[in-house]
C-alpha positions in Angstrom: 29.3 -12.2 -17.5 27.1 -14.9 -15.9 30.2 -17.1 -15.5 32.0 -14.3 -13.7 29.1 -13.6 -11.4 28.6 -17.3 -10.6 32.3 -17.6 -9.7 32.1 -14.5 -7.4 29.1 -16.1 -5.6 30.9 -19.4 -5.3 33.9 -17.7 -3.8 31.8 -15.8 -1.3 29.9 -19.0 -0.4 33.2 -21.0 0.1 34.6 -18.2 2.2 31.7 -18.4 4.6 31.3 -22.1 4.7 29.2 -23.2 7.7 27.5 -19.8 8.2 24.5 -20.7 6.1 25.4 -18.1 3.5 26.0 -20.4 0.5 24.1 -18.7 -2.3 22.7 -21.8 -3.9 20.4 -20.2 -6.5 20.4 -20.6 -10.2 21.0 -17.9 -12.7 17.4 -17.0 -13.2 16.2 -17.3 -9.6 16.0 -14.4 -7.1 18.8 -14.0 -4.7 17.7 -10.8 -3.1 14.5 -8.7 -3.1 13.7 -5.4 -1.3 10.2 -4.2 -1.1 8.7 -1.0 0.5 5.3 -1.9 2.0 3.3 1.2 2.3 1.8 2.6 5.4 -1.4 4.6 5.1 -2.2 5.3 1.4 -4.6 4.9 -1.5 -5.6 1.3 -2.2 -4.3 1.6 -5.7 -0.8 2.5 -4.5 -0.8 -0.3 -2.0 -2.0 -2.9 -4.5 0.3 -1.8 -7.3 3.7 -1.2 -5.6 6.4 -3.5 -6.8 9.8 -4.4 -5.4 12.4 -1.7 -5.2 15.0 -4.2 -6.3 15.3 -7.8 -7.3 18.7 -9.3 -7.8 19.0 -12.6 -9.7 21.6 -15.3 -9.4 23.3 -14.2 -12.7 23.7 -10.6 -11.5 20.6 -9.1 -13.2 19.2 -6.3 -11.1 15.5 -5.5 -11.8 14.1 -2.1 -10.6 11.5 0.4 -11.4 12.5 3.0 -14.0 12.1 6.7 -13.8 8.6 8.3 -14.1 7.6 11.9 -14.6 5.4 13.5 -12.0 2.7 14.5 -14.5 -0.8 13.0 -14.1 -2.1 10.7 -15.5 1.1 8.7 -15.9 1.5 5.5 -17.8 -0.8 2.6 -16.8 2.1 0.2 -16.7 5.1 1.5 -14.8 8.4 1.1 -16.6 10.8 -1.5 -15.2 14.5 -1.9 -16.1 17.1 -4.5 -15.6 20.8 -3.8 -15.1 23.7 -6.2 -15.1 26.0 -6.2 -12.1 29.5 -7.6 -12.5 31.1 -10.2 -10.2 32.8 -7.5 -8.0 29.5 -5.7 -7.5 27.7 -8.9 -6.6 30.4 -9.7 -4.1 29.9 -6.2 -2.5 26.2 -6.9 -2.2 26.8 -10.3 -0.6 29.3 -8.7 1.9 26.6 -6.3 3.1 24.1 -9.2 3.3 26.5 -10.9 5.6 26.9 -7.7 7.6 23.1 -7.5 8.1 23.2 -11.2 9.2 20.5 -12.3 6.8 21.8 -15.8 6.4 21.1 -16.4 10.1 17.6 -14.8 10.0 14.5 -16.8 9.3 11.7 -14.2 9.6 12.0 -11.2 11.8 10.2 -7.9 12.2 11.7 -4.8 13.8 8.9 -2.4 14.7 10.7 -0.5 17.4 10.3 2.8 15.5 6.5 2.7 15.8 6.7 4.8 18.9 8.3 7.6 16.8 6.0 7.7 13.8 2.6 6.2 13.0 2.3 6.2 9.2 5.7 5.1 7.8 6.4 2.3 5.4 8.1 -1.0 6.2 11.2 -2.0 4.3 11.4 -5.7 3.7 14.5 -7.5 2.5 14.3 -11.2 1.5 17.4 -13.2 0.8 17.5 -16.7 -0.8 20.4 -19.1 -0.3 21.0 -22.9 -0.1 19.3 -22.9 3.3 16.1 -21.4 2.0 14.4 -18.0 2.5 15.5 -15.3 5.0 13.2 -12.3 5.6 13.8 -9.1 7.6 11.2 -6.3 7.9 12.1 -2.9 9.4 9.4 -0.3 10.1 10.4 3.3 9.3 13.9 2.3 8.3 16.3 5.3 8.5 14.2 7.4 10.9 16.4 6.7 13.9 19.3 9.1 14.6 21.4 6.2 15.8 20.2 3.0 14.1 21.3 -0.4 15.2 24.2 -2.0 13.4 21.8 -4.3 11.5 19.6 -1.4 10.4 22.6 0.7 9.4 23.8 -2.2 7.2 20.3 -2.5 5.7 20.5 1.2 4.7 24.0 0.5 3.3 22.6 -2.3 1.2 20.0 0.0 -0.4 22.6 2.7 -0.9 25.0 0.2 -2.5 22.3 -0.9 -5.0 21.3 2.7 -5.7 24.9 3.5 -6.5 25.3 0.6 -8.9 22.5 1.9 -11.1 24.8 4.8 -12.2 27.5 2.4 -13.3 25.7 -0.8 -14.7 24.3 -1.0 -18.2 20.5 -1.3 -18.2 17.7 -2.1 -20.6 13.9 -2.5 -20.4 12.8 -5.5 -18.4 10.9 -8.1 -20.3 8.6 -9.8 -17.8 7.3 -13.4 -18.0 4.2 -12.6 -15.9 1.9 -9.6 -15.5 -0.2 -8.9 -12.5 -3.6 -7.4 -13.3 -5.9 -6.1 -10.6 -9.4 -4.9 -11.3 -11.6 -2.8 -9.1 -14.6 -0.4 -9.1 -14.0 3.0 -10.6 -15.5 5.9 -12.6 -14.1 8.3 -15.2 -12.2 11.2 -13.6 -13.5 14.7 -14.7 -11.1 16.2 -17.1 -9.3 12.9 -17.7 -12.1 10.8 -19.3 -10.7 7.8 -21.1 -13.2 5.0 -21.2 -12.2 1.9 -23.3 -13.6 -1.6 -24.1 -12.5 -4.4 -21.9 -9.0 -5.4 -23.0 -8.8 -9.0 -22.0 -10.7 -12.2 -22.8 -14.4 -12.1 -21.6 -14.6 -13.1 -18.0 -17.1 -13.5 -15.2 -14.2 -13.1 -12.7 -14.9 -16.6 -11.2 -11.3 -17.6 -11.8 -9.8 -14.3 -10.4 -8.5 -14.1 -6.8 -10.8 -12.0 -4.6 -9.0 -9.2 -2.7 -10.4 -6.6 -0.3 -12.9 -3.8 -1.2 -14.2 -5.5 -4.4 -10.8 -5.8 -6.0 -9.8 -8.9 -7.9 -6.5 -10.2 -9.2 -5.2 -12.5 -11.9 -1.8 -13.2 -13.6 -1.3 -13.1 -17.3 1.6 -15.1 -18.7 3.6 -13.9 -21.7 4.5 -10.5 -23.1 2.7 -7.2 -22.4 -0.5 -6.9 -24.5 -0.4 -4.0 -27.0 -3.7 -2.6 -25.7 -2.0 -1.4 -22.5 0.7 0.5 -24.3 -0.9 3.9 -24.4 -3.3 3.5 -21.5 -2.9 5.8 -18.4 -3.6 5.8 -14.7 -6.9 7.5 -15.5 -8.1 5.0 -18.1 -11.3 3.1 -17.1 -12.6 0.0 -18.8 -16.2 -1.1 -19.6 -17.2 -4.1 -17.5 -16.9 -7.4 -19.5 -20.5 -8.3 -18.6 -21.8 -5.5 -20.8 -23.3 -3.5 -17.9 -22.8 0.2 -17.4 -20.3 -0.4 -14.6 -16.7 0.6 -15.3 -13.5 -0.8 -13.8 -10.0 0.4 -13.1 -7.1 -1.8 -13.9 -3.7 -1.9 -12.2 -1.1 -3.6 -14.4 2.6 -4.2 -13.6 5.3 -6.7 -14.4 5.9 -9.3 -11.7 9.5 -9.9 -10.5 10.9 -13.4 -10.0 10.1 -14.4 -6.4 6.9 -12.5 -6.2 3.5 -14.1 -5.4 0.9 -13.9 -8.1 -1.4 -11.7 -6.2 -1.0 -9.5 -3.1 -1.8 -10.9 0.3 
């Protein structure tokens, strides 16, 4: 399968020689990533939203699995990985060309801000032999007559959505976990207070974020202690004080920064 996908990418690259669209990524490197950056929303949602899709050079498509609407849900959101075949990858590359991503360095389209004030921004990043190409579109899809580029961006998302119904998938096994800790208190009716689940820390080696939140990355498999924790679980502070902390835990995709900006 990896050989078929690599051949498809090579054929697309050769067919577009000179356009800057040669894929030029290895099998385990990201080729495409789509992220929805939230507008107004709770800090927990902003800090813990992962990519909608990450497509690797071997045709692996990583995405967030289905979750129920019940609260509290699982602490660690489920992520899946599907395998696209060479034809499906070629279809994706064709839409990437239609958007014009190989010719884009870093562009932002915020023209829809005059129509809505609290929408999300859809960000697509494409990697090829020329480097990284990034396009961000505010309120993508809100316009009745989107530009050709934005229409192609919508088509890209629709194409990937459609492939999920066809491609075999299995749970994603991450190499890195992002852990974000911040102030919290037990929620009435959902009390679930537990001992600090990680090595003792004074947080001096954690990256400082806004509003007293901190971030670190854990290498390796998911610790068992997170398996049955929920969104309402709070954790005793590692310094032994009465303060309790909330943890946001999720797998990192290839191509993602360790901590949010």
